[in-house]
C-alpha positions in Angstrom: -184.1 56.8 245.7 -183.1 60.0 244.1 -184.7 63.3 245.3 -186.6 65.4 242.6 -184.7 68.2 241.1 -186.9 71.3 242.0 -185.1 73.5 239.5 -185.7 70.9 236.7 -189.3 70.6 237.7 -189.7 74.3 237.7 -188.1 74.6 234.3 -190.5 71.9 232.9 -193.6 73.7 234.4 -192.7 77.1 232.9 -191.6 75.5 229.5 -194.9 73.6 229.2 -196.9 76.8 230.0 -195.0 78.8 227.3 -195.2 76.1 224.7 -198.9 75.8 225.2 -199.2 79.6 224.6 -197.1 79.3 221.3 -199.3 76.6 220.0 -202.3 79.2 220.1 -200.5 81.4 217.5 -202.0 81.1 214.0 -200.3 81.4 210.7 -200.7 85.3 210.5 -199.3 85.6 214.0 -196.3 83.6 213.1 -195.6 85.4 209.9 -195.8 88.8 211.6 -193.5 87.5 214.3 -191.0 86.4 211.7 -191.0 89.8 210.0 -190.6 91.6 213.2 -187.8 89.5 214.3 -186.0 90.0 211.1 -186.1 93.8 211.5 -185.1 93.7 215.1 -182.1 91.4 214.7 -180.8 93.2 211.6 -180.9 96.5 213.5 -178.6 95.2 216.1 -175.2 96.9 216.0 -173.4 93.7 216.6 -175.2 91.9 213.8 -174.6 94.9 211.3 -170.9 94.5 212.1 -170.7 90.9 211.9 -169.1 88.7 209.3 -170.2 85.4 210.7 -173.4 84.7 212.5 -174.3 81.4 214.2 -178.1 80.9 214.0 -180.6 78.1 213.7 -183.6 77.0 211.6 -187.0 77.5 213.5 -189.4 74.8 213.6 -193.2 74.6 214.6 -194.4 77.5 216.6 -190.9 78.9 217.4 -190.2 82.5 216.4 -189.5 82.2 212.7 -185.9 82.6 211.4 -186.3 81.9 207.8 -186.6 85.5 206.6 -183.7 86.4 208.8 -181.5 83.7 207.5 -182.0 84.8 204.0 -181.7 88.5 204.8 -178.3 87.9 206.6 -177.1 85.8 203.7 -178.1 88.5 201.2 -176.0 91.0 203.2 -173.1 88.8 202.6 -172.9 87.4 206.2 -171.7 83.9 206.6 -174.5 82.1 208.6 -173.6 78.9 210.5 -176.4 76.4 211.3 -176.4 73.6 213.7 -176.5 69.9 213.1 -177.5 67.9 216.0 -175.1 65.0 216.8 -175.9 61.8 218.8 -175.5 62.7 222.4 -177.3 66.0 221.9 -174.3 68.0 221.0 -174.0 70.4 218.0 -171.9 70.4 214.8 -172.0 73.4 212.6 -172.2 74.0 208.7 -172.7 77.1 206.5 -176.1 78.0 205.3 -176.4 77.9 201.4 -180.0 79.0 201.2 -183.3 77.2 201.8 -182.5 74.5 199.1 -179.3 73.5 201.0 -181.3 72.3 204.0 -182.5 68.7 204.5 -184.8 67.1 206.8 -183.3 65.6 210.0 -184.2 63.9 213.3 -186.7 65.5 215.5 -188.5 67.2 212.7 -185.5 69.6 212.1 -184.0 71.0 209.0 -180.3 71.0 208.9 -177.6 72.3 206.5 -175.9 69.8 204.2 -172.7 71.5 203.5 -169.2 70.8 205.0 -169.2 70.1 208.6 -167.1 72.4 210.7 -167.0 70.5 214.0 -168.4 71.3 217.4 -166.0 74.2 217.8 -167.3 75.8 214.6 -169.5 78.1 216.7 -166.4 79.7 218.1 -166.0 81.6 214.8 -169.2 83.5 215.1 -169.2 87.2 215.7 -172.8 86.9 217.0 -174.7 83.8 218.2 -178.5 83.6 217.9 -180.0 80.9 220.0 -183.5 79.6 220.5 -185.3 79.9 223.7 -188.7 79.4 225.3 -188.1 82.3 227.9 -185.4 84.6 229.1 -185.4 86.6 232.3 -184.1 90.0 233.0 -180.8 88.6 234.4 -180.1 86.7 231.1 -181.0 83.2 232.3 -182.4 81.2 229.3 -185.0 78.5 229.3 -184.3 76.0 226.4 -186.0 72.9 225.2 -184.6 70.8 227.9 -182.1 68.7 225.7 -179.0 70.6 226.7 -177.7 71.2 223.2 -177.2 74.8 223.5 -175.7 74.4 227.0 -172.9 72.5 225.5 -172.6 74.7 222.5 -172.4 78.0 224.4 -169.5 76.7 226.6 -167.5 76.9 223.4 -168.4 80.6 222.6 -165.4 82.9 223.3 -165.9 85.5 226.1 -167.3 88.8 224.8 -169.3 87.2 221.8 -172.9 88.5 222.1 -175.3 85.7 222.6 -178.9 86.7 221.6 -182.0 84.6 222.4 -184.9 84.9 219.9 -188.4 85.0 221.5 -192.1 85.7 220.9 -193.8 88.7 222.7 -194.2 88.2 226.5 -191.5 85.5 226.8 -189.0 88.0 228.6 -190.1 87.1 232.1 -189.2 88.1 235.6 -187.4 84.9 236.5 -186.3 81.7 234.9 -185.4 78.8 237.1 -181.6 78.1 236.8 -178.7 76.2 238.0 -175.2 77.7 238.9 -173.7 76.1 235.6 -176.3 77.8 233.2 -174.8 80.3 230.9 -176.5 83.5 230.4 -177.4 85.3 227.3 -176.5 88.9 226.6 -179.7 90.1 225.0 -183.2 88.8 224.2 -184.9 89.9 221.0 -188.8 89.7 220.4 -190.7 90.9 217.2 -191.1 94.4 218.7 -188.1 95.1 220.9 -184.6 94.1 222.1 -183.7 93.7 225.8 -180.0 94.1 226.5 -179.0 92.2 229.6 -176.1 92.8 231.8 -174.9 89.3 232.3 -171.6 90.3 233.8 -172.6 88.6 237.1 -173.4 85.3 235.5 -171.0 82.4 234.6 -168.2 83.6 232.3 -167.6 82.2 228.9 -163.9 81.4 228.2 
């Protein structure tokens, strides 16, 4: 009989707690969060200098990215969005506006443009990733599927990886395994937390 993984169990417990908190947010809360997130992300030096940004389409009670995606596109930034493959890996395609998105599995909206392959993320100057929590060492708690663990392994060393969160989701400690890749910053609707992840696992 396989012994329970204590790290996985701790991740699940923390994720469940934070998802429950998110579900208490009403439409006005979510709209304000999306507006604040747009302001904070657009103010990042790395984003202001970026020609290509990898991002994602938020769903449910995640911090809203719709306003941010359109603002980046209006600035002339090439925005790459994920397409979930079988096996929970990610392909990528360019964002062509809200009308270019189509419903997909798991309640997601995905881009309908030309697929760039799993290595498409490597072209991004900045990578914006979903998270349920991030700790002060840059350890990220995702949704548990492992999609972004696989994708982030293809991000070149030195590329900023920024997690987008609601308020109070930057926590003291996230359970993590040795192979988990850290993020370099966390952004909430009101602040940006820059993290020194140099001690964490290196990207190539």
